[in-house]
N, C-alpha and C positions, 0 to 999 in steps of 0.2 A: 289203137293205135295199141301196142302192149309196148310196158320201157318196166326196165331190170330194179324198176324199187314202187312204193309206194311211197310215196314221200315231194314225188317234183320231178320232172325232167327240165330237160332245154336241149332247143336246136340250133344249129344257129346257119346264116346262106349270107352270100353273095346279090347284089344286087350289078346286074351287070357289068362281073366279071372281064378280064382284060384276058388274065392267064392259066389257062391250063393249070401250068403246076402249081403256081399260090393254090387252088383250089386243090391237089389234090396234097397238097401240107397240111391246110387245111381240117382236109376228113381224116387225113391221118389222126389232127390231135384231136378232133374231136374225137373220133373211138376211144381215146388215151384216155380222154378227160371226161367222159361220163357223155357225153352230149348221143340223148333219143337216135337221133340225125341229123344230117345237112342236107342245105337247094340253094339254087339256084333262081335266080327271076331274071328275066328278059337274055337268057347265057346258057348256052353245054356244056357237057362235060365228055371227055372220051377220058376213057381208062389209059391208066400209064405204068409202064413199064417199071416204075420205079417204086412202085406199092408191092414192097415186100409184106407187107402183112393183112393182105387181101383184104382191104375196109370196106369193098366194095359187097361182099357178104359179110359183115359184121354190124353195118350199121348202115341205112339206106339213104339213098339220095333221090331227091323228086327236085322235077323241074318246074316252075312257074312262068309260063308264057309273058305274065303281066302281073304287075303288079298289085291291084285288084285282083287275080287267083289268089297269088299268097293270103291276104285278107280273109279270100273268102272259104281260108283253109284252115285258117289258125284256130286250133282247138281250142272245148271251150273252156274259161277260167283262165287262159295263155294271156302273157302279158309281150308285148311288141318290142324290143328295145332295139335301138338304134342307135350303132356305134361309128360317131361323130365327130369333128374334130368344128362344134359350132359352141357360141356363147354360153348360149343355153342350156349346154349339157353338165352334167355331173359328171366330175374325175371318178373316174373307175372305183380308185381306193377312197373314195368318201359312199358306194353307193352299194344298199340291201338291194340283193340278185331278189326276185318277188321267187316264187319255190317250181312256176313252170311257168317259162321265159323262152324269148323262137330271140335270139339277136339278127340283128339285119345290116353287115356292111355294105359302102360302097365302094366302088372299083376306086385304085390308089387317085387317078389323074383325076376322076370327076365327085367320086364322095357320092354322099346321097340326094336326090335331088329335095329342095323345096318342102313340096306337096308330098313325098315319102315321109320326110321328119313331122311334117304338120299333124300325120295319122299316127304315129308313135307312141306309145304310153312312155315313152322314158326315153332322154338321148344320155347315154356316157359317152366320157373322152379317156384318151390318154394321154397323158404329159406328154411333151415336144411343140416344137412348135413346124413341123410335118409331117403327114403321115405315115405310115409303117406301110408295109405289103399287108396283105387279107392273110394271109395263113400266118403271119405273125400278129400281127395285132389281132387277130381269131383266137390263139394260141395264147397271149396274153387275156383276152377275155376270160376265154374258158377256165383256166390255172386262177385265175381270182376268184371267182365262183367257186373251183373248187375247193378252194382252200374256206372260203369263205361260210359254204353250204355240204360240210362233204358230208352230210348224212344223205345226199343226194346220191353223191353216186356211189354203186358199188365198190368194194373192193377187190382188188384182183381179179377183176373179169379181164381179162387179159389174160388168152389161152396159149 
């Protein structure tokens, strides 16, 4: 996979997402904040008319039918990071993002199943006592990464 930089990359996706609108928001944020691609696991997405940036033409969206299919397609030396309200998760503001990372979020209602969490290299969580929607959560995670690892994101890549 070709990326815009030599320092690293990230991707973000949703496991069994519930609404297409949230994925559309995540796609736009991922593009703006420098992600290489987004993905879904066990879910599909339809193009939305509200996508004024035409993110579908700028960064790819991959669909994985199962979690195992995602695991089999993770790039070499890339870390899978689950975003989950879990007692073993590191608070986002304390987390050091690896150069190559794939962030995986669960749906707002179900989160990530334990068998998925167990296969993640790291778990991170946001503050609060309830989950946010995946579009908001993903945007916060990507923003945190962009502020902590600014050399990974190409400057002014929005056309």
